[in-house]
VOPAKE-823041 format. One record per residue: residue number from 1; x, y, z of N, C-alpha, C in turn. Coordinates in pm, whole numbers. Example, Ala and Ser with C-alpha at 12.3 -4.5 7.8 and 13.67 -1.06 7.14 Angstrom:
<kolros>
+-------+--------+--------+--------+--------+--------+--------+--------+--------+--------+
| nukol |   n_xx |   n_yy |   n_zz |  ca_xx |  ca_yy |  ca_zz |   c_xx |   c_yy |   c_zz |
+-------+--------+--------+--------+--------+--------+--------+--------+--------+--------+
|     1 |   1319 |   -569 |    780 |   1230 |   -450 |    780 |   1320 |   -330 |    780 |
|     2 |   1285 |   -225 |    708 |   1367 |   -106 |    714 |   1290 |      3 |    787 |
+-------+--------+--------+--------+--------+--------+--------+--------+--------+--------+
</kolros>
This chain:
<kolros>
+-------+--------+--------+--------+--------+--------+--------+--------+--------+--------+
| nukol |   n_xx |   n_yy |   n_zz |  ca_xx |  ca_yy |  ca_zz |   c_xx |   c_yy |   c_zz |
+-------+--------+--------+--------+--------+--------+--------+--------+--------+--------+
|     1 |  -7768 |  13894 | -20601 |  -7880 |  13801 | -20594 |  -7889 |  13745 | -20452 |
|     2 |  -8008 |  13748 | -20388 |  -8020 |  13699 | -20250 |  -8003 |  13547 | -20244 |
|     3 |  -7944 |  13504 | -20134 |  -7927 |  13361 | -20114 |  -8061 |  13297 | -20077 |
|     4 |  -8079 |  13174 | -20122 |  -8200 |  13100 | -20088 |  -8179 |  13037 | -19950 |
|     5 |  -8275 |  13057 | -19863 |  -8270 |  12996 | -19729 |  -8271 |  12843 | -19744 |
|     6 |  -8188 |  12775 | -19665 |  -8183 |  12628 | -19666 |  -8234 |  12576 | -19533 |
|     7 |  -8325 |  12478 | -19540 |  -8385 |  12417 | -19422 |  -8366 |  12267 | -19430 |
|     8 |  -8326 |  12207 | -19317 |  -8315 |  12061 | -19309 |  -8446 |  12004 | -19257 |
|     9 |  -8496 |  11900 | -19322 |  -8616 |  11831 | -19278 |  -8583 |  11685 | -19252 |
|    10 |  -8642 |  11628 | -19147 |  -8626 |  11486 | -19117 |  -8765 |  11424 | -19118 |
|    11 |  -8782 |  11322 | -19200 |  -8909 |  11250 | -19211 |  -8885 |  11103 | -19183 |
|    12 |  -8995 |  11031 | -19167 |  -8989 |  10887 | -19147 |  -9110 |  10823 | -19212 |
|    13 |  -9092 |  10702 | -19259 |  -9201 |  10630 | -19324 |  -9175 |  10482 | -19321 |
|    14 |  -9265 |  10409 | -19385 |  -9250 |  10265 | -19376 |  -9298 |  10189 | -19497 |
|    15 |  -9242 |  10069 | -19508 |  -9291 |   9968 | -19601 |  -9370 |   9871 | -19514 |
|    16 |  -9504 |   9887 | -19515 |  -9592 |   9799 | -19438 |  -9621 |   9679 | -19525 |
|    17 |  -9599 |   9558 | -19469 |  -9622 |   9438 | -19550 |  -9711 |   9338 | -19478 |
|    18 |  -9774 |   9253 | -19558 |  -9852 |   9139 | -19509 |  -9840 |   9029 | -19614 |
|    19 |  -9867 |   8907 | -19573 |  -9872 |   8794 | -19666 | -10018 |   8759 | -19687 |
|    20 | -10055 |   8747 | -19815 | -10194 |   8714 | -19848 | -10194 |   8621 | -19967 |
|    21 | -10254 |   8506 | -19949 | -10263 |   8405 | -20054 | -10127 |   8376 | -20115 |
|    22 | -10026 |   8361 | -20029 |  -9892 |   8327 | -20073 |  -9813 |   8442 | -20134 |
|    23 |  -9870 |   8561 | -20138 |  -9804 |   8679 | -20196 |  -9774 |   8781 | -20087 |
|    24 |  -9664 |   8853 | -20103 |  -9634 |   8964 | -20014 |  -9699 |   9089 | -20074 |
|    25 |  -9777 |   9160 | -19990 |  -9839 |   9284 | -20031 |  -9786 |   9398 | -19944 |
|    26 |  -9779 |   9518 | -20002 |  -9736 |   9638 | -19930 |  -9840 |   9748 | -19951 |
|    27 |  -9838 |   9847 | -19862 |  -9931 |   9959 | -19871 |  -9865 |  10074 | -19945 |
|    28 |  -9936 |  10127 | -20046 |  -9895 |  10250 | -20114 | -10005 |  10353 | -20096 |
|    29 |  -9965 |  10480 | -20102 | -10062 |  10589 | -20097 | -10049 |  10673 | -20223 |
|    30 | -10161 |  10732 | -20264 | -10165 |  10821 | -20379 | -10186 |  10962 | -20326 |
|    31 | -10092 |  11051 | -20359 | -10098 |  11191 | -20314 | -10059 |  11284 | -20427 |
|    32 | -10086 |  11413 | -20407 | -10040 |  11514 | -20501 | -10136 |  11541 | -20614 |
|    33 | -10096 |  11638 | -20696 | -10173 |  11676 | -20812 | -10075 |  11709 | -20924 |
|    34 | -10058 |  11624 | -21023 | -10135 |  11501 | -21044 | -10098 |  11393 | -20942 |
|    35 | -10190 |  11300 | -20916 | -10164 |  11196 | -20816 | -10044 |  11109 | -20853 |
|    36 |  -9967 |  11072 | -20750 |  -9854 |  10982 | -20769 |  -9853 |  10883 | -20653 |
|    37 |  -9806 |  10762 | -20679 |  -9800 |  10658 | -20577 |  -9666 |  10665 | -20504 |
|    38 |  -9674 |  10655 | -20372 |  -9553 |  10659 | -20291 |  -9576 |  10583 | -20161 |
|    39 |  -9469 |  10570 | -20084 |  -9477 |  10508 | -19952 |  -9529 |  10612 | -19852 |
|    40 |  -9603 |  10567 | -19751 |  -9646 |  10662 | -19648 |  -9526 |  10713 | -19568 |
|    41 |  -9521 |  10844 | -19550 |  -9411 |  10906 | -19475 |  -9451 |  11047 | -19437 |
|    42 |  -9378 |  11104 | -19340 |  -9406 |  11241 | -19301 |  -9302 |  11291 | -19204 |
|    43 |  -9313 |  11418 | -19169 |  -9214 |  11483 | -19083 |  -9213 |  11423 | -18943 |
|    44 |  -9093 |  11413 | -18887 |  -9074 |  11371 | -18749 |  -9101 |  11493 | -18661 |
|    45 |  -9191 |  11479 | -18565 |  -9223 |  11590 | -18474 |  -9108 |  11613 | -18375 |
|    46 |  -9100 |  11733 | -18321 |  -8998 |  11766 | -18221 |  -9008 |  11669 | -18104 |
|    47 |  -8895 |  11609 | -18066 |  -8891 |  11516 | -17954 |  -8939 |  11375 | -17987 |
|    48 |  -8981 |  11352 | -18111 |  -9032 |  11221 | -18152 |  -8920 |  11139 | -18215 |
|    49 |  -8914 |  11012 | -18184 |  -8816 |  10922 | -18246 |  -8863 |  10891 | -18389 |
|    50 |  -8769 |  10876 | -18483 |  -8809 |  10844 | -18621 |  -8895 |  10717 | -18630 |
|    51 |  -8865 |  10617 | -18548 |  -8944 |  10493 | -18551 |  -9089 |  10521 | -18515 |
|    52 |  -9110 |  10602 | -18410 |  -9246 |  10638 | -18368 |  -9316 |  10720 | -18476 |
|    53 |  -9242 |  10809 | -18540 |  -9300 |  10890 | -18648 |  -9343 |  10802 | -18764 |
|    54 |  -9263 |  10702 | -18799 |  -9298 |  10611 | -18909 |  -9430 |  10539 | -18878 |
|    55 |  -9444 |  10488 | -18756 |  -9567 |  10419 | -18717 |  -9687 |  10515 | -18718 |
|    56 |  -9667 |  10637 | -18670 |  -9774 |  10738 | -18669 |  -9815 |  10776 | -18811 |
|    57 |  -9718 |  10801 | -18898 |  -9749 |  10841 | -19036 |  -9822 |  10731 | -19112 |
|    58 |  -9781 |  10608 | -19091 |  -9848 |  10494 | -19156 |  -9994 |  10486 | -19109 |
|    59 | -10015 |  10507 | -18980 | -10151 |  10505 | -18925 | -10234 |  10620 | -18984 |
|    60 | -10176 |  10740 | -18989 | -10249 |  10857 | -19039 | -10274 |  10849 | -19190 |
|    61 | -10170 |  10821 | -19266 | -10180 |  10829 | -19412 | -10238 |  10704 | -19477 |
|    62 | -10219 |  10588 | -19414 | -10266 |  10464 | -19476 | -10374 |  10393 | -19395 |
|    63 | -10404 |  10441 | -19275 | -10513 |  10383 | -19196 | -10482 |  10251 | -19129 |
|    64 | -10354 |  10213 | -19124 | -10320 |  10082 | -19067 | -10224 |  10094 | -18948 |
|    65 | -10240 |   9999 | -18857 | -10149 |   9985 | -18743 | -10043 |   9883 | -18783 |
|    66 |  -9920 |   9910 | -18747 |  -9811 |   9820 | -18784 |  -9714 |   9807 | -18667 |
|    67 |  -9626 |   9711 | -18681 |  -9523 |   9684 | -18580 |  -9387 |   9697 | -18646 |
|    68 |  -9295 |   9762 | -18575 |  -9160 |   9782 | -18627 |  -9087 |   9648 | -18636 |
|    69 |  -9031 |   9620 | -18754 |  -8950 |   9500 | -18774 |  -8802 |   9537 | -18774 |
|    70 |  -8764 |   9633 | -18860 |  -8623 |   9671 | -18870 |  -8610 |   9798 | -18954 |
|    71 |  -8500 |   9873 | -18934 |  -8473 |   9985 | -19025 |  -8436 |   9931 | -19163 |
|    72 |  -8476 |  10004 | -19268 |  -8440 |   9965 | -19405 |  -8325 |  10052 | -19455 |
|    73 |  -8348 |  10184 | -19459 |  -8249 |  10274 | -19517 |  -8287 |  10418 | -19482 |
|    74 |  -8192 |  10508 | -19503 |  -8219 |  10651 | -19493 |  -8186 |  10710 | -19629 |
|    75 |  -8285 |  10777 | -19689 |  -8259 |  10842 | -19818 |  -8248 |  10992 | -19795 |
|    76 |  -8188 |  11059 | -19890 |  -8161 |  11201 | -19878 |  -8182 |  11266 | -20014 |
|    77 |  -8246 |  11383 | -20014 |  -8261 |  11457 | -20139 |  -8284 |  11605 | -20110 |
|    78 |  -8276 |  11685 | -20215 |  -8297 |  11830 | -20208 |  -8419 |  11865 | -20292 |
|    79 |  -8492 |  11967 | -20247 |  -8599 |  12022 | -20330 |  -8621 |  12168 | -20293 |
|    80 |  -8683 |  12242 | -20383 |  -8712 |  12383 | -20359 |  -8863 |  12402 | -20361 |
|    81 |  -8912 |  12478 | -20264 |  -9056 |  12507 | -20255 |  -9073 |  12653 | -20214 |
|    82 |  -9190 |  12706 | -20239 |  -9221 |  12843 | -20198 |  -9301 |  12839 | -20068 |
|    83 |  -9262 |  12927 | -19977 |  -9333 |  12939 | -19851 |  -9348 |  13087 | -19821 |
|    84 |  -9472 |  13134 | -19809 |  -9501 |  13276 | -19786 |  -9433 |  13364 | -19892 |
|    85 |  -9437 |  13317 | -20017 |  -9380 |  13393 | -20127 |  -9229 |  13391 | -20137 |
|    86 |  -9164 |  13314 | -20051 |  -9017 |  13305 | -20052 |  -8975 |  13164 | -20090 |
|    87 |  -8875 |  13157 | -20178 |  -8822 |  13024 | -20217 |  -8733 |  12971 | -20105 |
|    88 |  -8755 |  12843 | -20071 |  -8675 |  12777 | -19968 |  -8621 |  12649 | -20025 |
|    89 |  -8495 |  12625 | -19998 |  -8426 |  12503 | -20042 |  -8427 |  12406 | -19924 |
|    90 |  -8487 |  12289 | -19945 |  -8496 |  12188 | -19839 |  -8397 |  12075 | -19863 |
|    91 |  -8328 |  12038 | -19757 |  -8241 |  11920 | -19756 |  -8313 |  11818 | -19669 |
|    92 |  -8367 |  11716 | -19734 |  -8456 |  11623 | -19666 |  -8391 |  11487 | -19646 |
|    93 |  -8409 |  11434 | -19526 |  -8365 |  11299 | -19490 |  -8489 |  11220 | -19453 |
|    94 |  -8505 |  11101 | -19510 |  -8621 |  11017 | -19480 |  -8572 |  10882 | -19431 |
|    95 |  -8611 |  10848 | -19308 |  -8580 |  10718 | -19249 |  -8693 |  10622 | -19283 |
|    96 |  -8662 |  10512 | -19351 |  -8763 |  10413 | -19384 |  -8743 |  10287 | -19301 |
|    97 |  -8858 |  10230 | -19257 |  -8857 |  10111 | -19172 |  -8944 |  10002 | -19234 |
|    98 |  -8905 |   9878 | -19209 |  -8987 |   9764 | -19245 |  -9087 |   9745 | -19132 |
|    99 |  -9216 |   9744 | -19167 |  -9323 |   9738 | -19069 |  -9419 |   9623 | -19102 |
|   100 |  -9450 |   9542 | -19003 |  -9544 |   9431 | -19021 |  -9685 |   9478 | -18991 |
|   101 |  -9777 |   9453 | -19083 |  -9917 |   9490 | -19066 |  -9978 |   9418 | -18946 |
|   102 | -10055 |   9492 | -18866 | -10125 |   9434 | -18751 | -10276 |   9447 | -18763 |
|   103 | -10326 |   9565 | -18798 | -10472 |   9584 | -18806 | -10502 |   9712 | -18882 |
|   104 | -10631 |   9734 | -18905 | -10675 |   9857 | -18969 | -10711 |   9836 | -19116 |
|   105 | -10777 |   9940 | -19170 | -10824 |   9935 | -19309 | -10766 |  10054 | -19385 |
|   106 | -10718 |  10029 | -19505 | -10661 |  10137 | -19586 | -10765 |  10242 | -19621 |
|   107 | -10891 |  10210 | -19612 | -10996 |  10309 | -19639 | -11003 |  10416 | -19529 |
|   108 | -10935 |  10395 | -19416 | -10934 |  10491 | -19305 | -10821 |  10594 | -19316 |
|   109 | -10767 |  10614 | -19434 | -10658 |  10710 | -19453 | -10706 |  10852 | -19429 |
|   110 | -10611 |  10945 | -19409 | -10648 |  11084 | -19381 | -10677 |  11163 | -19510 |
|   111 | -10722 |  11286 | -19492 | -10770 |  11370 | -19603 | -10660 |  11408 | -19702 |
|   112 | -10532 |  11406 | -19660 | -10423 |  11445 | -19751 | -10398 |  11340 | -19860 |
|   113 | -10451 |  11221 | -19839 | -10426 |  11107 | -19927 | -10547 |  11082 | -20016 |
|   114 | -10524 |  11071 | -20148 | -10634 |  11040 | -20240 | -10682 |  10897 | -20219 |
|   115 | -10586 |  10806 | -20205 | -10618 |  10663 | -20193 | -10502 |  10593 | -20126 |
|   116 | -10534 |  10492 | -20045 | -10434 |  10400 | -19991 | -10475 |  10261 | -20037 |
|   117 | -10376 |  10181 | -20075 | -10409 |  10053 | -20138 | -10304 |   9947 | -20106 |
|   118 | -10351 |   9824 | -20083 | -10261 |   9709 | -20075 | -10229 |   9664 | -20217 |
|   119 | -10102 |   9645 | -20248 | -10062 |   9595 | -20380 |  -9953 |   9489 | -20363 |
|   120 |  -9947 |   9398 | -20459 |  -9838 |   9299 | -20457 |  -9704 |   9372 | -20466 |
|   121 |  -9606 |   9317 | -20403 |  -9475 |   9380 | -20397 |  -9421 |   9411 | -20537 |
|   122 |  -9437 |   9318 | -20631 |  -9388 |   9343 | -20767 |  -9465 |   9457 | -20834 |
|   123 |  -9595 |   9468 | -20806 |  -9675 |   9580 | -20859 |  -9627 |   9712 | -20802 |
|   124 |  -9594 |   9712 | -20673 |  -9549 |   9835 | -20606 |  -9427 |   9891 | -20678 |
|   125 |  -9338 |   9804 | -20719 |  -9216 |   9848 | -20787 |  -9249 |   9916 | -20920 |
|   126 |  -9358 |   9876 | -20983 |  -9401 |   9939 | -21109 |  -9473 |  10071 | -21084 |
|   127 |  -9544 |  10081 | -20972 |  -9630 |  10196 | -20945 |  -9558 |  10314 | -20880 |
|   128 |  -9457 |  10289 | -20800 |  -9393 |  10396 | -20723 |  -9334 |  10504 | -20813 |
|   129 |  -9360 |  10629 | -20777 |  -9318 |  10743 | -20859 |  -9168 |  10773 | -20847 |
|   130 |  -9107 |  10738 | -20733 |  -8970 |  10779 | -20708 |  -8874 |  10660 | -20706 |
|   131 |  -8763 |  10673 | -20778 |  -8663 |  10567 | -20783 |  -8608 |  10534 | -20645 |
|   132 |  -8591 |  10636 | -20561 |  -8538 |  10612 | -20426 |  -8632 |  10522 | -20345 |
|   133 |  -8762 |  10538 | -20363 |  -8857 |  10454 | -20291 |  -8864 |  10314 | -20352 |
|   134 |  -8844 |  10301 | -20483 |  -8836 |  10168 | -20543 |  -8718 |  10092 | -20484 |
|   135 |  -8606 |  10161 | -20464 |  -8488 |  10099 | -20403 |  -8519 |  10052 | -20261 |
|   136 |  -8591 |  10133 | -20186 |  -8629 |  10097 | -20049 |  -8716 |   9971 | -20051 |
|   137 |  -8812 |   9964 | -20145 |  -8899 |   9846 | -20154 |  -8819 |   9722 | -20196 |
|   138 |  -8721 |   9740 | -20285 |  -8633 |   9627 | -20321 |  -8558 |   9576 | -20198 |
|   139 |  -8508 |   9668 | -20117 |  -8438 |   9630 | -19994 |  -8534 |   9558 | -19899 |
|   140 |  -8658 |   9607 | -19889 |  -8759 |   9543 | -19805 |  -8787 |   9401 | -19854 |
|   141 |  -8795 |   9384 | -19986 |  -8821 |   9251 | -20042 |  -8712 |   9153 | -19999 |
|   142 |  -8588 |   9195 | -20003 |  -8477 |   9107 | -19959 |  -8491 |   9073 | -19811 |
|   143 |  -8532 |   9169 | -19730 |  -8547 |   9146 | -19586 |  -8664 |   9053 | -19554 |
|   144 |  -8773 |   9068 | -19631 |  -8893 |   8987 | -19610 |  -8874 |   8846 | -19663 |
|   145 |  -8798 |   8835 | -19773 |  -8782 |   8706 | -19839 |  -8896 |   8679 | -19935 |
|   146 |  -8955 |   8787 | -19992 |  -9067 |   8772 | -20086 |  -9021 |   8811 | -20220 |
+-------+--------+--------+--------+--------+--------+--------+--------+--------+--------+
</kolros>
């Protein structure tokens, strides 16, 4: 049986937050088919720092400009996907950062995203599709104090 090729991927993303009417809100994006809610994130380009990639991905996927506050965590997982008819095993590392909202509208998200939305932090914990991202948002809540 042929061995499955293994590829390492490094991504970065962020928990973008703002305070509105006494509540902390964060940005979530809806992607995939069927749609699922997740944090904005994407691959780090060659020569790009993970922090810069997180800010770029948030701008592209969620339509907002943000400012780096602090690193939150790095998560790691494996998945298998087909590429050019060949199965590839990916070992993925995602660097997540706490990001303070500065400007922009979630309606300016890119075509890969079904919807980007501001939600209360407690709602985000209910909506997020992945347990690892719920953990990241819990860590962000402790850092924000919300």
